[in-house]
N, C-alpha and C positions, 0 to 999 in steps of 0.2 A: 282169713283168706289164704288159700293154698296158691302159691306161685308156680306156674307152670314154666317149663324150661324148653327153649327151642333153639334151632340153628339158623343163623342169618347168613346164607352162603352166596358169595359171588361167583357166577358161572363163567369164570374167566380162565383163559390160558389152559393150565392142566386140567382145570375143571369144565372147559368149554366144550362139553359133549353130554348131551341129554342122557346117554347110556351111562356114562360115569356118575352123573348127578342121581340118576334113578338107583344105582348100586349103593351110593352114599346114603341115600334115604332109607333103603332097606336095612342097611347096617345101623342107621340111627334109630330105627324103630326097635331093632333087636337089643340095642344098648339102653333103651329106656327113655329117649328123648320124646317130647310131647308135640313138637312142631319142627317143620322144616320149610323155611321161606328163602326164596331166591331173588336176588337183585334184578331189577329191570333197567338195563342200560343199552344203548347202541354202540357207544364207545366210552372209554375211560382214561384217555390220555396216553402218552407215549410209553408208559411203563406196562400197558395192557395191550397185548397184540391180539388175542382171540377172545371173542364173546359169543356165548350161546343164547339163543331165544329163550326168555324165561317161560313163555307159555308152553313151548314143547317140553321144557324141563318140568313144568308143573304136571303136565300129562304123564311123564315118565314117573315122577313121584307118586301120582295118584295109582298108577298101575302096579308099582312095586310095594305098596304099603296098604295097610288096612286100618290103622289107628291114628297116624300122624295127622295133625292140622297142617294145611299147606296153602301156599299162595305166593303171588309176586309181591315183593316188599321193596320199593313201591313203584306203581305205574304212574307215570305223569300223565294225567288225563288229557291235558292240553294238546298233546300230540297224538291223541286217539280219537277215533269217531265213536261217540258213547253207544250207538246202537250196534256197532260191530263188537265193542267190548262187552256189551250185555249179552251177546250171544256167546261169546267166548267163555265169559264167567259162569253163565248158566250151565254150559256144556261141561266145564270142570267140576261144577257143583254136583252134577249127575254123576260124572265119571268117577268122582271120589266118594260117592255115597254121602255127600253133605259135609265133607271136610274141608272144603275149599273157603279161604278168606281172601278178599279183594283188597290189597293195599293200595291206596291212591295218595297223590301228592302233587305238589307244585312242579317239582323237578328243578334242575339247575343247569345253567348253560356254561359252566366253568370251562369245560372242554369242547364247546361247541355242539353239545348234545341236541340243541334246537336250531341254532343259527346255521350250523354246517349243512342242514337239510332243508333250509327255507322255512322252518317252523318258527313259532312265536318266541322271540328272545326276550321280550320284556316281561319280568316277573309280575308286575301289576296286571298286565293284560291277561297273563296266564292264570292269574288269581280269579279274574272274572270269568274266564273260560272254565276253570274248575267249578266255580259256583253253578254256572249255567249247566255245564255237563252233567254235575251230580243230579241236577233236577230231572233231566232226561233219562239218565242211566237208572236212578233208583226207581223211577216210575215204570220203566220197562222191565227191570228185574222183578218188580213186585207183580207183575202180570196185569198192571192198570192200563186203561186206554190212555195213550198219551198224545196230546195235541199241542205241539210246542212250535213256535216260530220266533226264534230269538236273534240276538245279534251274532252268535257264533254257530248254533246248531238249530236244525229243523227236524221235527218228527211229526208228520201229519196224520193224525187219527190212526194210530197204530197200536196194536197189542201183541206182546211177545209170549209164547208158550214154547217150552215149559218155563215155569217160574219157580224154581227151587229157592230155598233160603240162601242168601249170600251176604254174610256179614261183610261189612266195609270198615276198614280201619284208616283213618287219615293220618298222615305223617306231617310233622312240622318240627322246626327248630325251636329249642327251649327258649323262651322269653318273647317269642312273637305270638301276638294275641289272636290274629285271624285264624291260624291252625287250630287253636283251642276251641274257637267258635264253631268252626266247620266240623271238627271232630265230634263235638258234643251232640250233634244232630245225627250222627251215625252210630257205630257200634264199638269203635275203639279209637285210641290214640297212640301212635308210634312216635315217642319223643325223641328227637335228634339232638345231640350236643349237650347232654347234661354233664355237669362237672363232677357231681358225686350224689350219693343217695339222698342227701339233705334237699336237694332240688326237687325231690318228688312231692315234697309238702306243698311247694309253690304249684306244681303242676296239678295235683288233686284239688287244692282250694280253687284254683282257676276253672277247672272243670265243673265244680260244684256250683259255680255262678250261673252255668248254662244248663243246669238240670239234665245231665245225660240219662239215657234210658237204663233200665235195669240190665244187669249182666255187662256193663260197659267194661272194656278191656283198657288197661294202661300198659304199654309195651316199651321196653328199653332193651338196648343191645350193649354188650361189653365184649372186650378183647378177650381171647382164650387165657391170657395171663392174669386177668383181673380177678380179684377175689369176688365171688357171687355173694357171700354171706351178708355183707352189709346192705345189700340191695333187697334181700328177702324180707317179706312182711313190712315193707315201707310204702305200700300203695300201688306197686306194680303188680299186675296179675300175670305178666309174661315177662321173663327175663331171657333174652336171646344171646347166644355165643356167636360172635362174628368170625366167619372164615373168609378172609380176603380183605382188601382186593388185590394186593401186590404180591409177587413172588410166591405164587400158590405152588404148593408141592402136595402131590396127591397122598404120598405116604404120611406127611404131616397132618393133612386133613382127616385121614382115616384114624390116626392117633388120637385126635381130639374127639372125634365122633365115637370111637369105641370106648373112650374113657367114660362116657355117659354123663349125664347132667350132674 
């Protein structure tokens, strides 16, 4: 299995400008990277002052590149309306010529990402919202007729077009079983919090219990200073290099990107 290399970029502070993000993505494509994924946050604590909208950033990346896989990594579905998200994802899939990946997850309220705005702070309830929201979202993205009246979401006898292919990667922390179950029903698993490459054995064996579909992606991210070599050919199909979240410097980001994968 060939491991693809991507960038995992926080659009914060010095990078909190979709034009800058688009420029970095163009440089990344030139340098030979395979993917460019942006964090989706509303705020990120006292050390981060400025935050850019990831969807606008994704549009900029799509327009400035021709080959890179791109997407938000990851969007907390519990603070979104699945029908609006479906329209946005489909449009970005069309804009990018089929290169868009939708990263989804539970999200975390450690800096009031949910509670500060009156969104659901309880992770168990957000988990139920994620499961139900995925049912609505995947139906709409597939162009199916959706008739859903649930605890959290309603979609009464609707069908969306266009319906381009939109792979979904579910994120989850290593060691938690629910994210593995959710991810195996979709197209990929973005694993957060691995201690080392040996942990990938547990990830792949856990996924195998749920029979993921062909072409399923296992995605990990590393800091720029980490040695990539031990992670290659260990079961991860994508290894991302993280840029951010703190003390971001545009020149340093360019240095990492220009060095290539």
